N, C-alpha and C positions, 0 to 999 in steps of 0.2 A: 348580749343579755339582758334581759327585761329586768328597770329596777321604776316602780310606782307604786302608789298608793293610793289606795280609794277613800281611804276617810282626810285626808291632810291634815295627817297627825303622825306619830313613829309604827302605827298597828296595820298592817292590809285589812283595808273594809270588810265587811260578810259579804257576803254574795248568795241571799236565801234561795234555796232550789225548794220550791214549795210540791206537797201532794195532798189532795184530799185530806177528809175528815172522814169522810168514809171507808166501812172494812173493805170492799173493793180497793181505795186507792191502799191503806195500809198493807195488805196479805200480796198485792202486787210493785205497787206503786212506790213504797219506801223503801223495800230491799234493793229495788233501781237506782232511788237515790243515792244512796248508801255507794253504792257500786262509782256513781258520776261523779260523789266526793270524792271520793279514789283517785278515778281518772285526771279531776282538777290539780289534785294533788302533786300526781306526778306530772303532769304539765310544767306546771309549778319549779320542780322542781329539776326538772331538765333544763327548759326553757328563759330562766327568768334565773338572775343572785338570788331575788330573796322572795316572798311570798306576796304577789300584789290581789291576791283576793283568800278571804276564809270561809270556805265552803258553809255551809248551815244549812239542815233539813230542820225543814217548817209548814204544820198546816196551812192551806186555806186560807182557815179560821183566824189564828195571829198573823199572818201574814196581810190578810185584808185590814185589822184591824188596829192596824200599827201603820201611823205616817211616816214614821224613820223606815223601817223597811221597804213603803212603796218608794222613797226617791230613790231607791239600790237598785244596781244593773239585777236583773232577773232568769229562771231557769224556772217553767210549770212544767213541770211532768204527770203526765194522766190525762183520760180525757173531759169534755165539759160536765157529765153527765155527772161522774165523782169529785170533780177538783174546779170551785167557783171561779177559780182564777186566769185558767185554761178556760173556763166559759167566757167571758169577758176577751182574752187576748185574740182564743181562735175569726170574735170578728172584724179583728183589727187588723191582724200582724198578716203577712205575705208569706205565701210558701212557699220555703225555698226547699223542700225535698217531700214528695209524696210517696207511696207502693199503693198500686189500685185502688187506692181511696181508704186502708184499711189501715195505716201508721202515714202520718204529717210528721214533720218540723215547719215550725213558722217562725219567722224571727222578723227582728230591726234592729239590726249591728248598725247603726247609726240613730238613732233614739237618744234621748239621752232623758233617762236612765236607760238601759241596752236593755234586750229584753229580746226570749229564747220561751219558746212552746215545743213540745214534746208528748204525741198521743197517740193512744190506736184503736181503732173503733174495741176491738174485743184484749182483755187481759192480757189474754197469753200472747198477743201478739208485741207487748209493750217489749218488752227483752229487742226485738227488732227494731223501734225508734231510738232508745239509749246504745245500742249498737251503731247505731247509723250516726246519733247524736257524737258519741265519741268515735269516731273513726272517720268523721270527713266535715260536721260542723264545727267542732270544738273549738279548731286552732282557732278558726277565724276568729269565734265567736270570743276567748280567751286575749287574742289579741287587740283586739277593739275597747275591750275593755282597757289593757295596757296603753293604749293609745292616748284613750280619754281621762287615765288618770294623773295626776301633777305628780310627776319626776321627784322624789324623793332629792 
């Protein structure tokens, strides 16, 4: 079992899951972000002695205007046309999965802070990106958070 803390105090640190403020992001990406939040909580319950992070869904506008949030590990959901954070991340993160160019997951698990971006060209394919993230990439991402965090 893993035990760690991202804030350096008694509480687990926030893990922003960022979606755009565009209407399409609200319709398609925010529900997927909620599903991802549930998967992160389930993973922590299954594999950790206690929570290693507190996932919270936030808008790209809030994230990009907060120095505190930008210093934390992050997951960005949504295409660059609807999420300003994704627009910046897709230019610099390596692709770890792509499905015929219509779905992609990009991440740098060695970065400080760790960051991941999942997106689809068409909103209707966003669920495919999140399914892939939950089924195949989430373990490595959360294990990198646990490894980077100081032990309690």
